[in-house]
Backbone as a chain_set.jsonl record, in Angstrom:
{"seq": "MAAAETRRPRADATRNRQQLLDVATRLFASAKAEPSMRAIADEAGVGIATLYRHFPTRESLVDAVYRGQVSRLTAGARELLAQLDPPAALRRWMDLFGHWIATKNGMLDTLLAMVESGEIAHAHTRTELLAAIDNILEAGRTSGELRADVPAEDIAAALIGIFTVASSPEHEAMAARLLNLLMDGLRSSAYSQPKVAERE", "coords": {"N": [[-35.889, 17.402, -14.837], [-35.192, 15.472, -16.783], [-32.413, 15.949, -16.754], [-31.8, 15.112, -14.158], [-32.366, 12.405, -14.374], [-30.395, 11.707, -16.163], [-28.08, 12.137, -14.681], [-28.374, 10.232, -12.657], [-27.864, 7.492, -13.655], [-25.131, 7.803, -14.179], [-24.079, 8.323, -11.676], [-24.767, 5.861, -10.488], [-23.138, 4.185, -12.018], [-20.629, 5.051, -11.278], [-20.642, 4.364, -8.548], [-20.892, 1.597, -8.816], [-18.455, 0.965, -10.079], [-16.593, 1.777, -8.132], [-17.37, 0.03, -6.07], [-16.702, -2.43, -7.211], [-13.901, -2.085, -7.416], [-13.246, -1.905, -4.696], [-14.1, -4.398, -3.731], [-12.473, -6.128, -5.346], [-9.901, -5.31, -4.503], [-10.003, -6.15, -1.811], [-10.394, -8.958, -2.114], [-8.083, -9.617, -3.616], [-6.207, -9.141, -1.642], [-6.704, -11.068, 0.252], [-6.803, -13.509, -0.908], [-5.356, -16.718, -1.762], [-4.764, -17.467, -4.246], [-5.057, -15.936, -7.483], [-8.225, -14.464, -7.685], [-11.111, -15.251, -9.699], [-12.607, -13.353, -12.371], [-15.341, -13.669, -12.38], [-15.795, -14.428, -9.666], [-15.196, -12.044, -8.416], [-17.133, -10.32, -9.439], [-19.437, -11.569, -8.443], [-19.055, -11.304, -5.69], [-19.141, -8.599, -5.437], [-21.781, -8.193, -6.012], [-22.84, -7.71, -8.549], [-23.512, -8.195, -12.01], [-21.595, -10.196, -14.324], [-21.321, -8.94, -16.721], [-21.524, -6.257, -16.032], [-19.158, -5.936, -14.648], [-17.258, -6.36, -16.708], [-17.945, -4.236, -18.331], [-16.975, -2.059, -16.943], [-14.317, -2.812, -16.546], [-12.715, -4.074, -19.023], [-10.822, -6.133, -19.287], [-8.916, -8.532, -17.398], [-6.412, -7.393, -16.867], [-6.957, -4.668, -16.958], [-8.417, -4.261, -14.662], [-6.642, -5.092, -12.667], [-4.693, -3.164, -13.034], [-6.081, -0.843, -12.334], [-6.632, -1.351, -9.582], [-4.017, -1.609, -8.622], [-2.843, 0.923, -9.164], [-4.545, 2.459, -7.622], [-3.872, 1.6, -5.111], [-1.22, 2.456, -4.885], [-1.557, 5.213, -5.064], [-2.978, 5.607, -2.72], [-1.003, 5.016, -0.863], [0.871, 7.055, -1.322], [-0.683, 9.388, -0.913], [-1.449, 8.797, 1.641], [0.841, 9.108, 3.216], [1.119, 11.893, 3.36], [-1.332, 12.578, 4.588], [-1.199, 11.211, 7.017], [0.995, 12.486, 8.221], [-0.157, 14.95, 8.634], [-1.762, 14.457, 10.791], [-0.401, 13.068, 12.786], [2.591, 12.678, 14.815], [5.873, 12.396, 13.327], [7.183, 9.757, 13.846], [4.965, 8.122, 14.622], [3.383, 8.491, 12.367], [4.958, 7.262, 10.443], [4.996, 4.633, 11.411], [2.291, 3.899, 11.13], [2.022, 4.168, 8.405], [3.578, 2.072, 7.564], [1.856, -0.061, 7.987], [-0.061, 0.413, 6.021], [1.575, -0.06, 3.834], [2.008, -2.772, 4.131], [-0.519, -3.76, 3.589], [-0.681, -3.117, 0.947], [1.34, -4.783, -0.108], [0.173, -7.27, 0.427], [-2.069, -7.106, -1.181], [-0.871, -7.042, -3.716], [0.202, -9.616, -3.82], [-2.059, -11.162, -4.325], [-2.61, -10.721, -6.95], [-0.448, -11.346, -8.413], [0.608, -12.852, -10.608], [-0.601, -11.715, -12.895], [0.169, -9.143, -12.573], [2.973, -9.264, -12.721], [3.263, -10.063, -15.36], [2.283, -7.756, -16.6], [4.182, -5.843, -15.803], [6.385, -6.914, -17.084], [5.619, -6.608, -19.79], [5.588, -3.885, -19.963], [3.317, -2.478, -19.357], [2.854, -1.555, -16.847], [4.836, 0.677, -15.111], [7.312, -0.19, -13.263], [9.554, 1.031, -12.157], [8.777, 3.673, -11.906], [6.728, 3.502, -10.008], [8.191, 2.647, -7.817], [9.768, 4.894, -7.358], [7.751, 6.717, -6.579], [6.881, 5.551, -4.165], [9.167, 5.57, -2.577], [9.544, 8.3, -2.396], [7.344, 8.943, -0.826], [8.042, 7.725, 1.598], [10.301, 9.201, 2.144], [9.211, 11.714, 2.601], [8.067, 11.502, 5.097], [10.286, 10.759, 6.59], [11.897, 13.048, 6.343], [10.345, 14.931, 7.713], [10.599, 13.793, 10.24], [13.358, 14.026, 10.657], [13.653, 16.748, 10.729], [12.224, 17.363, 13.029], [13.727, 16.049, 14.816], [13.102, 13.571, 15.689], [13.437, 11.233, 14.258], [16.055, 9.145, 12.975], [18.752, 10.448, 11.083], [20.287, 9.194, 9.278], [19.358, 7.099, 7.773], [18.349, 5.897, 4.76], [15.482, 6.078, 2.529], [15.368, 3.87, 0.868], [16.49, 1.795, 2.318], [14.572, 1.453, 4.293], [12.365, 0.679, 2.806], [13.357, -1.795, 1.756], [13.661, -3.235, 4.15], [10.956, -3.382, 4.956], [9.862, -4.885, 2.874], [11.178, -7.297, 3.356], [10.181, -7.96, 5.894], [7.396, -8.302, 5.374], [7.568, -10.376, 3.632], [8.428, -12.631, 5.111], [6.405, -12.669, 6.993], [3.776, -12.803, 5.878], [1.237, -13.953, 5.738], [-2.155, -14.005, 7.175], [-2.142, -15.328, 9.661], [0.325, -14.668, 10.644], [0.186, -12.12, 11.452], [0.568, -10.938, 13.971], [3.283, -11.356, 14.357], [4.353, -9.848, 12.276], [3.607, -7.261, 13.171], [5.197, -7.089, 15.533], [7.755, -7.185, 14.396], [7.69, -4.849, 12.85], [7.482, -2.962, 14.834], [9.976, -3.305, 16.058], [11.584, -2.452, 14.028], [10.855, 0.257, 13.925], [11.8, 1.051, 16.437], [14.508, 1.045, 15.961], [14.667, 3.173, 14.242], [14.1, 5.479, 15.523], [15.445, 8.52, 16.695], [16.433, 8.645, 19.312], [17.148, 6.044, 19.836], [19.42, 5.928, 18.343], [21.394, 7.346, 19.571], [24.509, 6.925, 20.984], [25.645, 5.201, 23.913], [27.743, 6.871, 26.338], [31.115, 6.004, 26.8], [32.685, 5.242, 29.744], [35.538, 7.011, 30.842], [38.752, 5.714, 31.417], [40.333, 5.712, 34.558]], "CA": [[-36.188, 15.966, -14.637], [-34.338, 14.743, -17.719], [-31.053, 16.056, -16.261], [-31.663, 14.274, -12.962], [-32.329, 11.045, -14.857], [-29.121, 11.522, -16.79], [-27.095, 12.07, -13.646], [-28.492, 9.037, -11.803], [-27.088, 6.374, -14.156], [-23.709, 8.092, -14.034], [-23.794, 8.086, -10.239], [-24.811, 4.435, -10.228], [-22.014, 3.607, -12.648], [-19.476, 5.388, -10.443], [-20.709, 3.535, -7.336], [-20.57, 0.175, -9.214], [-17.023, 0.879, -10.374], [-15.893, 1.811, -6.859], [-17.68, -1.221, -5.393], [-15.876, -3.475, -7.831], [-12.513, -1.892, -7.004], [-13.128, -2.197, -3.272], [-14.136, -5.88, -3.611], [-11.289, -6.705, -5.952], [-8.785, -5.044, -3.58], [-10.166, -7.036, -0.623], [-10.169, -10.354, -2.538], [-6.664, -9.777, -3.957], [-5.435, -9.086, -0.424], [-6.956, -12.211, 1.145], [-6.805, -14.77, -1.668], [-4.043, -17.412, -1.902], [-4.549, -17.486, -5.664], [-5.844, -14.871, -8.082], [-9.661, -14.746, -7.84], [-11.618, -15.11, -11.064], [-13.408, -12.18, -12.589], [-16.709, -14.042, -11.912], [-15.828, -14.354, -8.227], [-15.175, -10.627, -8.022], [-18.461, -9.776, -9.762], [-20.412, -12.112, -7.527], [-18.839, -10.721, -4.36], [-19.603, -7.204, -5.504], [-23.219, -8.195, -6.152], [-23.18, -7.248, -9.902], [-23.393, -9.207, -13.076], [-20.276, -10.245, -14.946], [-21.369, -7.928, -17.8], [-21.23, -4.982, -15.385], [-17.693, -5.925, -14.403], [-16.516, -6.173, -17.923], [-18.243, -2.894, -18.857], [-16.016, -1.093, -16.308], [-12.93, -3.341, -16.738], [-12.868, -5.06, -20.114], [-9.864, -7.231, -19.172], [-8.28, -8.662, -16.048], [-5.323, -6.473, -16.748], [-7.428, -3.325, -16.685], [-8.836, -4.286, -13.302], [-5.428, -5.157, -11.843], [-4.046, -1.855, -13.214], [-6.83, 0.164, -11.523], [-6.38, -1.681, -8.187], [-2.614, -1.343, -8.301], [-2.648, 2.37, -9.138], [-5.287, 2.988, -6.503], [-3.118, 1.337, -3.85], [-0.043, 3.33, -4.869], [-2.06, 6.551, -4.72], [-3.337, 5.557, -1.299], [0.24, 5.096, -0.077], [1.505, 8.386, -1.427], [-1.515, 10.347, -0.256], [-1.5, 8.454, 3.05], [2.014, 9.698, 3.897], [0.807, 13.323, 3.652], [-2.452, 12.641, 5.519], [-0.752, 10.782, 8.343], [1.817, 13.554, 8.765], [-0.998, 16.059, 9.039], [-2.526, 14.061, 11.952], [0.387, 12.421, 13.753], [4.012, 13.03, 14.755], [6.509, 11.574, 12.298], [7.372, 8.314, 14.151], [3.641, 7.493, 14.594], [2.899, 8.494, 10.989], [5.748, 6.202, 9.734], [4.514, 3.264, 11.805], [0.962, 3.683, 10.521], [2.279, 4.032, 6.965], [4.021, 0.716, 7.373], [0.676, -0.952, 7.902], [-0.591, 0.614, 4.674], [2.476, -0.733, 2.908], [1.772, -4.184, 4.288], [-1.779, -4.098, 2.881], [-0.338, -3.044, -0.493], [2.06, -6.011, -0.438], [-0.804, -8.358, 0.462], [-2.892, -6.946, -2.395], [-0.04, -7.42, -4.848], [0.319, -11.053, -3.832], [-3.303, -11.753, -4.853], [-2.7, -10.526, -8.38], [0.962, -11.311, -8.72], [0.915, -13.356, -11.954], [-1.052, -10.724, -13.895], [1.008, -7.922, -12.343], [4.352, -9.51, -13.253], [3.165, -10.063, -16.841], [2.096, -6.383, -17.034], [5.448, -5.211, -15.625], [7.234, -7.489, -18.163], [5.197, -6.06, -21.037], [5.695, -2.439, -19.905], [2.074, -1.848, -19.135], [3.044, -0.92, -15.573], [6.219, 1.126, -14.99], [7.74, -0.526, -11.932], [10.52, 2.024, -11.669], [8.035, 4.905, -11.522], [6.058, 3.187, -8.758], [9.217, 2.602, -6.744], [10.146, 6.284, -7.098], [6.669, 7.338, -5.837], [6.845, 5.018, -2.836], [10.342, 6.063, -1.865], [9.265, 9.722, -2.122], [6.381, 8.975, 0.32], [8.798, 7.452, 2.819], [11.203, 10.336, 2.346], [8.443, 12.849, 3.155], [7.939, 11.258, 6.571], [11.663, 10.804, 7.156], [12.35, 14.458, 6.383], [9.674, 15.568, 8.851], [11.19, 13.256, 11.491], [14.701, 14.568, 10.794], [13.503, 18.119, 11.129], [11.761, 17.408, 14.424], [14.718, 15.379, 15.646], [12.552, 12.312, 16.241], [13.849, 10.078, 13.484], [17.414, 9.116, 12.551], [19.02, 11.225, 9.81], [21.289, 8.454, 8.429], [18.712, 5.92, 7.15], [17.675, 6.243, 3.503], [14.18, 5.466, 2.312], [15.589, 2.562, 0.185], [16.742, 0.774, 3.353], [13.309, 1.147, 4.955], [11.578, -0.134, 1.856], [13.905, -3.129, 1.745], [13.286, -3.863, 5.43], [9.513, -3.662, 4.925], [9.601, -6.054, 1.967], [11.638, -8.468, 4.059], [9.236, -8.279, 7.009], [6.157, -8.799, 4.827], [7.795, -11.627, 2.94], [8.467, -13.703, 6.079], [5.231, -12.644, 7.823], [2.807, -12.296, 4.924], [-0.109, -14.519, 5.927], [-2.92, -13.446, 8.303], [-1.75, -15.926, 10.958], [1.556, -14.068, 11.04], [-0.031, -10.656, 11.605], [1.213, -10.495, 15.236], [4.741, -11.349, 14.15], [4.649, -8.674, 11.47], [3.519, -6.088, 14.049], [6.399, -7.075, 16.366], [8.958, -6.807, 13.591], [7.574, -3.458, 12.516], [7.8, -2.15, 16.048], [11.416, -3.349, 16.248], [12.164, -1.565, 12.992], [10.592, 1.617, 14.378], [12.714, 1.317, 17.551], [15.793, 1.35, 15.382], [14.616, 4.389, 13.425], [13.965, 6.665, 16.386], [16.775, 9.191, 16.937], [16.86, 8.335, 20.662], [17.81, 4.744, 19.795], [20.656, 6.054, 17.632], [22.4, 7.974, 20.413], [25.336, 5.889, 21.59], [25.98, 5.506, 25.331], [29.083, 7.307, 26.501], [31.962, 5.057, 27.469], [33.367, 5.917, 30.868], [36.991, 7.1, 30.618], [39.541, 5.006, 32.435], [41.053, 6.677, 35.441]], "C": [[-35.268, 15.083, -15.489], [-32.873, 14.795, -17.234], [-30.791, 15.203, -15.057], [-31.562, 12.784, -13.403], [-31.002, 10.681, -15.502], [-28.007, 11.343, -15.772], [-27.127, 10.759, -12.858], [-27.77, 7.863, -12.344], [-25.595, 6.555, -13.973], [-23.28, 7.865, -12.559], [-23.767, 6.598, -9.879], [-23.567, 3.738, -10.817], [-20.719, 3.869, -11.789], [-19.458, 4.533, -9.173], [-20.347, 2.133, -7.676], [-19.074, 0.004, -9.446], [-16.27, 0.85, -9.065], [-16.088, 0.535, -6.052], [-16.832, -2.394, -5.921], [-14.407, -3.302, -7.465], [-12.27, -2.277, -5.546], [-13.134, -3.718, -3.089], [-12.915, -6.56, -4.155], [-10.038, -6.5, -5.092], [-8.823, -5.98, -2.378], [-9.871, -8.51, -0.999], [-8.692, -10.598, -2.928], [-5.818, -9.883, -2.673], [-5.589, -10.364, 0.427], [-6.845, -13.54, 0.405], [-5.405, -15.379, -1.783], [-3.719, -17.523, -3.398], [-5.432, -16.395, -6.285], [-7.312, -15.246, -8.247], [-10.101, -14.51, -9.283], [-12.422, -13.792, -11.164], [-14.857, -12.452, -12.187], [-16.828, -13.927, -10.402], [-15.901, -12.902, -7.742], [-16.535, -10.027, -8.296], [-19.52, -10.279, -8.729], [-20.28, -11.506, -6.134], [-19.291, -9.299, -4.328], [-21.101, -7.058, -5.705], [-23.648, -7.589, -7.498], [-23.0, -8.358, -10.85], [-21.992, -9.119, -13.707], [-20.206, -9.212, -16.067], [-21.059, -6.539, -17.25], [-19.746, -4.831, -15.123], [-16.921, -5.634, -15.637], [-16.817, -4.85, -18.634], [-17.288, -1.875, -18.261], [-14.569, -1.503, -16.538], [-12.967, -4.462, -17.755], [-11.942, -6.266, -20.044], [-9.449, -7.332, -17.722], [-7.199, -7.64, -15.819], [-5.795, -5.018, -16.384], [-7.901, -3.184, -15.22], [-7.648, -4.259, -12.379], [-4.726, -3.789, -11.92], [-4.742, -0.848, -12.297], [-6.6, -0.125, -10.025], [-4.954, -1.283, -7.804], [-2.357, 0.129, -8.213], [-3.397, 3.001, -7.948], [-4.52, 2.774, -5.195], [-1.856, 2.214, -3.732], [-0.436, 4.764, -4.539], [-2.392, 6.648, -3.258], [-2.087, 5.65, -0.429], [0.847, 6.507, -0.157], [0.646, 9.475, -0.771], [-1.527, 10.088, 1.26], [-0.282, 9.033, 3.832], [1.714, 11.179, 4.284], [-0.307, 13.425, 4.705], [-2.027, 12.254, 6.928], [0.1, 11.825, 9.003], [1.025, 14.719, 9.257], [-1.696, 15.73, 10.373], [-1.635, 13.598, 13.079], [1.865, 12.974, 13.719], [4.689, 12.029, 13.843], [6.738, 10.1, 12.622], [6.021, 7.557, 14.091], [3.118, 7.416, 13.17], [3.674, 7.397, 10.214], [5.238, 4.84, 10.081], [3.162, 2.953, 11.168], [1.118, 3.435, 9.03], [2.79, 2.629, 6.668], [2.913, -0.264, 7.241], [0.026, -0.815, 6.523], [0.256, -0.123, 3.634], [2.268, -2.205, 2.94], [0.515, -4.599, 3.562], [-1.508, -4.041, 1.366], [0.38, -4.33, -0.947], [1.103, -7.222, -0.523], [-1.686, -8.322, -0.782], [-2.118, -7.374, -3.645], [0.077, -8.918, -4.925], [-0.866, -11.742, -4.484], [-3.462, -11.528, -6.353], [-1.32, -10.56, -9.051], [1.255, -11.74, -10.177], [0.544, -12.319, -13.025], [-0.115, -9.473, -13.784], [2.409, -8.096, -12.948], [4.31, -9.494, -14.792], [3.036, -8.592, -17.334], [3.401, -5.54, -16.886], [6.394, -5.595, -16.776], [6.897, -6.811, -19.505], [5.312, -4.504, -21.09], [4.383, -1.713, -19.635], [2.059, -1.132, -17.783], [4.518, -0.546, -15.412], [6.668, 0.918, -13.544], [8.672, 0.512, -11.305], [9.832, 3.271, -11.182], [7.328, 4.676, -10.213], [7.034, 3.201, -7.599], [9.613, 4.056, -6.362], [9.067, 6.967, -6.243], [6.674, 6.83, -4.367], [8.022, 5.514, -1.961], [10.165, 7.567, -1.499], [8.307, 9.832, -0.937], [7.128, 8.705, 1.659], [9.703, 8.617, 3.189], [10.448, 11.532, 2.974], [8.335, 12.694, 4.649], [9.284, 11.337, 7.251], [12.136, 12.236, 7.358], [11.634, 15.219, 7.544], [10.256, 15.08, 10.176], [12.613, 13.79, 11.711], [14.594, 15.984, 11.31], [13.067, 18.224, 12.587], [12.729, 16.75, 15.369], [14.237, 14.063, 16.181], [12.95, 11.074, 15.518], [15.344, 10.252, 13.084], [17.624, 9.802, 11.186], [19.919, 10.422, 8.848], [20.659, 7.234, 7.747], [17.97, 6.379, 5.923], [16.377, 5.52, 3.314], [14.328, 4.112, 1.649], [15.782, 1.504, 1.239], [15.403, 0.421, 4.045], [12.405, 0.307, 4.033], [12.03, -1.562, 1.757], [13.576, -3.908, 2.999], [11.794, -4.294, 5.444], [9.219, -4.868, 4.042], [10.082, -7.337, 2.618], [10.679, -8.923, 5.109], [7.948, -8.913, 6.395], [6.345, -10.046, 3.99], [7.77, -12.789, 3.946], [7.19, -13.745, 6.917], [4.051, -12.107, 6.998], [1.387, -12.762, 5.206], [-0.811, -13.952, 7.151], [-2.523, -14.03, 9.681], [-0.429, -15.394, 11.486], [1.444, -12.571, 11.308], [0.653, -10.129, 12.901], [2.716, -10.423, 15.123], [5.097, -10.116, 13.339], [4.605, -7.384, 12.272], [4.718, -5.929, 14.923], [7.605, -6.632, 15.603], [8.927, -5.352, 13.164], [7.939, -2.565, 13.643], [9.311, -2.176, 16.32], [12.095, -2.449, 15.243], [12.024, -0.106, 13.404], [11.572, 1.976, 15.524], [14.058, 1.73, 17.029], [15.822, 2.682, 14.604], [14.473, 5.631, 14.275], [15.357, 7.232, 16.723], [17.316, 8.851, 18.32], [17.607, 6.995, 20.673], [19.198, 4.855, 19.108], [21.76, 6.642, 18.513], [23.226, 6.872, 21.107], [25.677, 6.191, 23.014], [27.442, 5.893, 25.44], [29.903, 6.257, 27.226], [32.778, 5.771, 28.512], [34.854, 5.88, 30.622], [37.676, 6.368, 31.768], [40.284, 6.07, 33.289], [42.538, 6.538, 35.243]], "O": [[-34.666, 14.117, -15.019], [-32.171, 13.786, -17.298], [-29.712, 14.629, -14.915], [-30.765, 12.021, -12.857], [-30.535, 9.545, -15.42], [-27.108, 10.523, -15.953], [-26.093, 10.236, -12.444], [-27.068, 7.217, -11.566], [-24.874, 5.609, -13.657], [-22.232, 7.279, -12.286], [-22.923, 6.125, -9.118], [-23.013, 2.825, -10.205], [-19.869, 2.993, -11.63], [-18.408, 4.037, -8.764], [-19.585, 1.498, -6.946], [-18.495, -1.005, -9.044], [-15.396, 0.004, -8.876], [-15.156, 0.014, -5.438], [-16.328, -3.219, -5.158], [-13.724, -4.298, -7.224], [-11.255, -2.882, -5.201], [-12.286, -4.267, -2.386], [-12.367, -7.463, -3.524], [-9.213, -7.404, -4.966], [-7.799, -6.535, -1.979], [-9.172, -9.209, -0.266], [-8.125, -11.644, -2.613], [-4.836, -10.624, -2.631], [-4.709, -10.695, 1.222], [-6.797, -14.594, 1.04], [-4.408, -14.665, -1.886], [-2.556, -17.656, -3.778], [-6.428, -15.981, -5.691], [-7.617, -16.252, -8.888], [-9.535, -13.677, -9.992], [-12.845, -13.221, -10.159], [-15.534, -11.548, -11.698], [-17.818, -13.402, -9.892], [-16.592, -12.594, -6.771], [-17.053, -9.287, -7.459], [-20.354, -9.519, -8.236], [-21.282, -11.227, -5.476], [-19.777, -8.824, -3.302], [-21.646, -5.96, -5.592], [-24.728, -7.004, -7.577], [-22.387, -9.374, -10.522], [-21.315, -8.094, -13.623], [-19.136, -8.665, -16.333], [-20.409, -5.735, -17.918], [-19.155, -3.773, -15.336], [-16.036, -4.778, -15.648], [-16.019, -4.396, -19.454], [-16.839, -0.952, -18.941], [-13.695, -0.652, -16.706], [-13.21, -5.624, -17.428], [-12.216, -7.3, -20.654], [-9.593, -6.4, -16.931], [-7.07, -7.084, -14.729], [-5.143, -4.286, -15.64], [-7.791, -2.111, -14.627], [-7.627, -3.499, -11.412], [-4.209, -3.323, -10.905], [-4.087, -0.096, -11.575], [-6.388, 0.822, -9.267], [-4.738, -0.679, -6.753], [-1.705, 0.573, -7.268], [-2.921, 3.966, -7.35], [-4.514, 3.626, -4.306], [-1.479, 2.649, -2.643], [0.28, 5.452, -3.812], [-2.119, 7.665, -2.62], [-2.107, 6.289, 0.623], [1.279, 7.062, 0.853], [1.184, 10.386, -0.141], [-1.603, 11.022, 2.058], [-0.419, 9.399, 5.0], [2.023, 11.623, 5.39], [-0.235, 14.259, 5.606], [-2.436, 12.879, 7.907], [-0.025, 12.055, 10.206], [1.443, 15.418, 10.18], [-2.182, 16.648, 11.033], [-2.031, 13.705, 14.24], [2.295, 13.617, 12.762], [4.161, 10.943, 13.603], [6.512, 9.254, 11.757], [5.967, 6.452, 13.551], [2.492, 6.429, 12.783], [3.075, 6.682, 9.411], [5.059, 3.984, 9.215], [2.938, 1.831, 10.715], [0.427, 2.592, 8.458], [2.466, 2.06, 5.626], [3.007, -1.212, 6.461], [-0.389, -1.809, 5.927], [-0.263, -0.723, 2.693], [2.335, -2.859, 1.899], [0.473, -5.68, 2.973], [-2.057, -4.838, 0.605], [0.083, -4.888, -2.004], [1.214, -8.065, -1.413], [-2.009, -9.358, -1.363], [-2.684, -8.01, -4.535], [0.052, -9.462, -6.03], [-0.709, -12.782, -5.123], [-4.367, -12.097, -6.964], [-1.067, -9.921, -10.072], [2.032, -11.096, -10.882], [1.314, -12.087, -13.957], [0.298, -8.877, -14.778], [2.945, -7.195, -13.593], [5.218, -8.971, -15.437], [3.613, -8.233, -18.361], [3.688, -4.665, -17.704], [7.089, -4.758, -17.352], [7.803, -6.478, -20.269], [5.148, -3.906, -22.153], [4.329, -0.483, -19.676], [1.301, -0.177, -17.611], [5.376, -1.414, -15.571], [6.423, 1.773, -12.693], [8.595, 0.823, -10.117], [10.231, 3.865, -10.18], [7.319, 5.569, -9.366], [6.727, 3.714, -6.523], [9.767, 4.377, -5.183], [9.387, 7.7, -5.307], [6.487, 7.621, -3.443], [7.862, 5.825, -0.781], [10.588, 8.015, -0.434], [8.455, 10.74, -0.119], [6.881, 9.351, 2.678], [9.855, 8.973, 4.358], [11.011, 12.265, 3.788], [8.497, 13.664, 5.39], [9.419, 11.901, 8.336], [12.697, 12.586, 8.396], [12.243, 16.028, 8.244], [10.391, 15.855, 11.123], [13.02, 13.984, 12.857], [15.334, 16.389, 12.207], [13.525, 19.118, 13.299], [12.59, 16.866, 16.587], [14.888, 13.476, 17.046], [12.834, 9.973, 16.055], [15.814, 11.373, 12.886], [16.786, 9.731, 10.288], [20.267, 10.89, 7.764], [21.386, 6.411, 7.191], [17.042, 7.181, 6.031], [16.181, 4.445, 3.882], [13.468, 3.255, 1.853], [15.279, 0.393, 1.075], [15.136, -0.743, 4.341], [11.772, -0.654, 4.469], [11.2, -2.468, 1.68], [13.251, -5.094, 2.936], [11.441, -5.392, 5.874], [8.439, -5.749, 4.403], [9.449, -8.378, 2.447], [10.381, -10.112, 5.224], [7.486, -9.95, 6.87], [5.365, -10.717, 3.665], [7.161, -13.823, 3.671], [6.907, -14.785, 7.513], [3.42, -11.112, 7.354], [0.433, -12.033, 4.936], [-0.152, -13.468, 8.072], [-2.561, -13.345, 10.703], [-0.085, -15.633, 12.643], [2.442, -11.854, 11.381], [1.227, -9.04, 12.92], [3.355, -9.55, 15.71], [6.046, -9.409, 13.677], [5.45, -6.508, 12.09], [5.239, -4.825, 15.08], [8.393, -5.812, 16.076], [9.961, -4.686, 13.112], [8.609, -1.547, 13.469], [9.87, -1.174, 16.767], [13.065, -1.764, 15.565], [12.96, 0.679, 13.252], [12.103, 3.085, 15.559], [14.691, 2.641, 17.562], [16.892, 3.234, 14.351], [14.706, 6.737, 13.788], [16.301, 6.491, 16.995], [18.531, 8.773, 18.498], [18.573, 6.823, 21.417], [20.044, 3.977, 19.277], [22.942, 6.453, 18.225], [22.66, 5.987, 21.749], [25.98, 7.342, 23.328], [28.292, 5.338, 24.743], [29.417, 5.669, 28.192], [33.465, 6.754, 28.235], [35.393, 4.843, 30.235], [37.234, 6.404, 32.916], [40.757, 7.105, 32.819], [43.315, 7.248, 35.881]]}, "num_chains": 1, "name": "protein.A"}
């Protein structure tokens, strides 16, 4: 009985922490300005003291959300490849990347300060994301479905460009069209050049 009572608070604490992370991620992705800690606690249905018990500072919350999103992207590449062919996996992964960009925009001031102070290693994150793209590209090269001459760095740059010009919810359809155009250019069939008829 005592053991069960001991486990229950821990389970509740875990659920509260995950609820706070889920809510913070959603608010960061949809907000035009960084939401307050109070707004996050209210949206999660917990008291501000509960929020600060799990995340003593705004930086600790931003760090947890940021690292969670990066892990979701890296794990997502593997999971998508296990379920889909490489082109479909890459296209779905692009949507995950877009959500990550949107989430970053909602906590940008804090995030930039943390990068500047060295609390978040931007170079390490970039390496992780490029490796995730490379995993999908390598599978596509092996299967012959994706071009072999496009590096992960170029795809990451293209994605950042797309989500910069089509970042708001009202531009979601534009972003989807641009992502589809990017995918058309990455398919190996699109890379094959038409043969020029020889002159007689």
